[in-house]
C-alpha positions in Angstrom: 13.6 2.2 2.6 12.1 5.3 4.2 8.4 6.2 4.2 9.1 8.9 1.7 10.7 6.5 -0.8 7.9 4.0 -0.2 5.3 6.7 -0.9 7.0 7.6 -4.2 7.0 4.0 -5.5 4.0 2.3 -4.1 0.4 3.3 -3.3 0.3 3.1 0.5 -1.0 4.6 3.7 -0.7 4.4 7.4 -2.8 1.3 8.3 -4.4 2.8 11.5 -5.6 6.0 9.9 -6.6 4.4 6.6 -8.7 1.7 8.4 -10.2 4.3 10.7 -11.2 6.4 7.6 -12.6 3.3 5.9 -14.8 2.7 8.9 -16.6 5.9 8.1 -17.9 4.5 4.8 -20.6 2.0 4.0 -20.9 -1.0 1.6 -17.6 -2.8 2.1 -16.2 -5.9 3.7 -12.7 -6.6 4.9 -11.0 -10.0 4.8 -7.6 -10.3 6.4 -5.3 -13.4 5.9 -1.9 -13.2 7.4 0.1 -10.4 5.7 -2.7 -9.7 3.2 -6.0 -7.8 3.4 -8.7 -7.5 0.8 -11.3 -4.8 0.9 -14.4 -5.3 -1.3 -17.0 -2.7 -2.1 -19.9 -4.9 -2.9 -23.1 -3.6 -4.5 -25.3 -6.1 -2.7 -24.4 -4.5 0.6 -25.7 -1.1 -0.5 -29.2 -0.1 0.3 -30.6 1.1 -3.0 -32.7 -0.3 -5.8 -30.7 -2.1 -8.5 -27.6 -2.7 -6.4 -26.6 -5.8 -8.4 -26.3 -3.7 -11.5 -23.4 -1.8 -10.0 -19.9 -3.1 -10.6 -18.0 -4.1 -7.5 -14.4 -3.3 -6.5 -11.8 -5.4 -4.8 -8.6 -4.0 -3.5 -5.8 -6.3 -2.2 -3.2 -4.9 0.2 -0.2 -6.2 2.0 1.0 -5.1 5.4 4.4 -3.5 5.5 5.1 -2.5 9.1 2.6 0.1 10.1 1.5 0.7 6.5 -0.8 -1.0 4.0 0.4 -1.1 0.4 -2.1 -1.6 -2.5 -1.1 -4.5 -4.6 -4.1 -5.2 -6.8 -7.3 -3.4 -7.8 -10.0 -5.3 -9.7 -13.4 -4.4 -11.0 -16.1 -7.0 -11.5 -18.9 -6.1 -13.9 -21.5 -8.5 -15.2 -19.3 -11.5 -14.2 -16.2 -10.2 -15.9 -13.3 -9.2 -13.8 -10.8 -6.6 -15.0 -7.5 -5.6 -13.3 -6.8 -1.9 -13.0 -3.3 -1.0 -14.0 -1.9 0.6 -10.8 0.7 2.6 -12.6 -1.9 4.2 -14.9 -4.1 5.2 -11.9 -1.3 5.7 -9.3 -2.0 9.3 -8.5 -5.8 8.8 -8.2 -5.4 5.7 -6.1 -2.9 7.4 -3.8 -5.2 10.4 -3.4 -8.0 8.1 -2.4 -5.8 6.4 0.2 -4.7 9.8 1.5 -8.4 10.9 1.7 -9.4 7.8 3.6 -6.6 8.4 6.1 -7.6 12.0 6.8 
């Protein structure tokens, strides 16, 4: 499967540039475990009043060669975790990955 075919089907980006772009943001943590990586944007790591009132985001990726592919996106708000339907938000999530990699 070519990178062009992969880009059409899955939300992905070049790992090196995506992680470099991510390094320019604040308020996240990365946990890597084998061929999986989770990035969490956690409100308690933000420096503002009322950070715990902000929902947090978790994105789970898998490594595919030199790319990372988004597999799961969850939002936790007031103890309730909701899964974001990737197909419904495909274009927006791909645009975010592309932005982070620029």
